[in-house]
N, C-alpha and C positions, 0 to 999 in steps of 0.2 A: 564443582557442580555447576550445571548450566540451567538457565531459566528461559522462559518464553512468556510473552504477553499476548493474550488474545483479546481483541476488541469486540468479538462476537461470540455467541454461544457455540461451543464446539467440544469435541472429545479428542483426546490424544492418548496414545499408548507409548510406552517407553520400552526399549530393549537394552539390556546391559551391553556395553561395548564389546566384551569378548564373545558374547552370543551373536551379536550383529556381525562381527568379523568372521565368525564361523559360517554364518548364513551366506555372506558374500562370497566366501571361498568355495562353498558347496553349490551355489546356484548361479550359474552364468547369467540367466535372464534377470535376476535381481541385481546382480553386479552391473550389468549393462544399463538397467533402468536407473540405478542410483548414480552412475557416472553421467548419464544424460541429464539428470536433475542437477547435479553439481555444476556441470558445464552451463546449463541454462541459468542457474542462479548467479554464477560468476559473471556471465555476460550481462545479466540484469544489474548486478551491483556496479559494474563498470559504467554502464550507460546512465544509471541513475545518479552515480557520483558526478558524472559530467553534468547532468541536468541540475543537480544541487549547486554546482559551482557556477553555472552559466545563466540560469533562468531566475526571474523574479519570483518572490514568494507566492504571489497570487497565481502565477502560472503553475508552480509546483503544487499548490493547494488544489487547484482545479484538476491537475493530473491525478492527485491522490483521490479526490472525490469521484472522478470517473472510474478509476480502478475499483474503489470500494463499492460503488453502486452496481458495477457489473458482477462483483462477487457476492454482495449481500442483498441487492435489490435497492432501487432508488427511493422506496417508500419512506424508510427511516433508517438512517445510519447513526447508530449510537456511538458517539464520540464527544469528548469534551475538548475545549480549547487547550487545556493542559496536555491532554493526550496528543493532540495534533502538534503542539509545540515540541513535545518530546520526539515524535516521529519525524518531524521536519527539521529538527535541530535549530530551532529559533526560540525567541522569547514568546511567552503567552500573549503579551500585548500585541506583538507583530501578527500573530495568528488572528487576533480579534480584528485588526485593521484589514487584513487580507479577506477575512470572511465578510466584512462590511462591503468591500469592493465587489466581491462576487454576488452578494445580495443586491447591491445597487444596480448591477447589470441584469438582475432577475434570474440568475443561473441557479441559485440555491436559496433556501430559507433556513436560517439558523434558529434553533430553539435551545432551551437550556438542556444540555446533555446530549443533544442529537441534532442532526440536520436532515433536510430533505432536498432532493433534486427537483427543481422547478422547470429547468430548460436544459436538457442534455446537449442540444446543438450549441447553445450559448457557452456551456462549459467547454466543449471542444474548441470553440473559437477563442476562448480566453486561456486555454491550456497551451503549453508547449507541445510539440509533436511527440514528446517522450511518453505520453500516455499509451501510445501504441505498443511500446516496449513493455510497459507494465502489464497491459492486458494479455500480451502474448505469453507471458511467463506463468 
């Protein structure tokens, strides 16, 4: 069994694997669309793996905030330090330190259980260039 974690309100549907396989076999457009998605995700995974290995945590956190704000809106991104630590593969205390750095530069404002973007241009300045990859996917 597989699971997923959603950090924002959303709906999801599931299709049994045999049914999905049948749909892919019968519908070339669906098959092509899914292959395109798989390729895009693989490229994203490769680039973000490089990012995670090469860039400082505050750069990666800024990258994540940019991507989240583009998808969810900059007004209020509901996320805890624990969630961010899990997403970025670091300790919670390290996330807190990185959040303080971004706050010190005026890029974000951290609240209990959520954050807001104060200066997107500053976030771009503090981020690595990998945020472009995240937004494109």
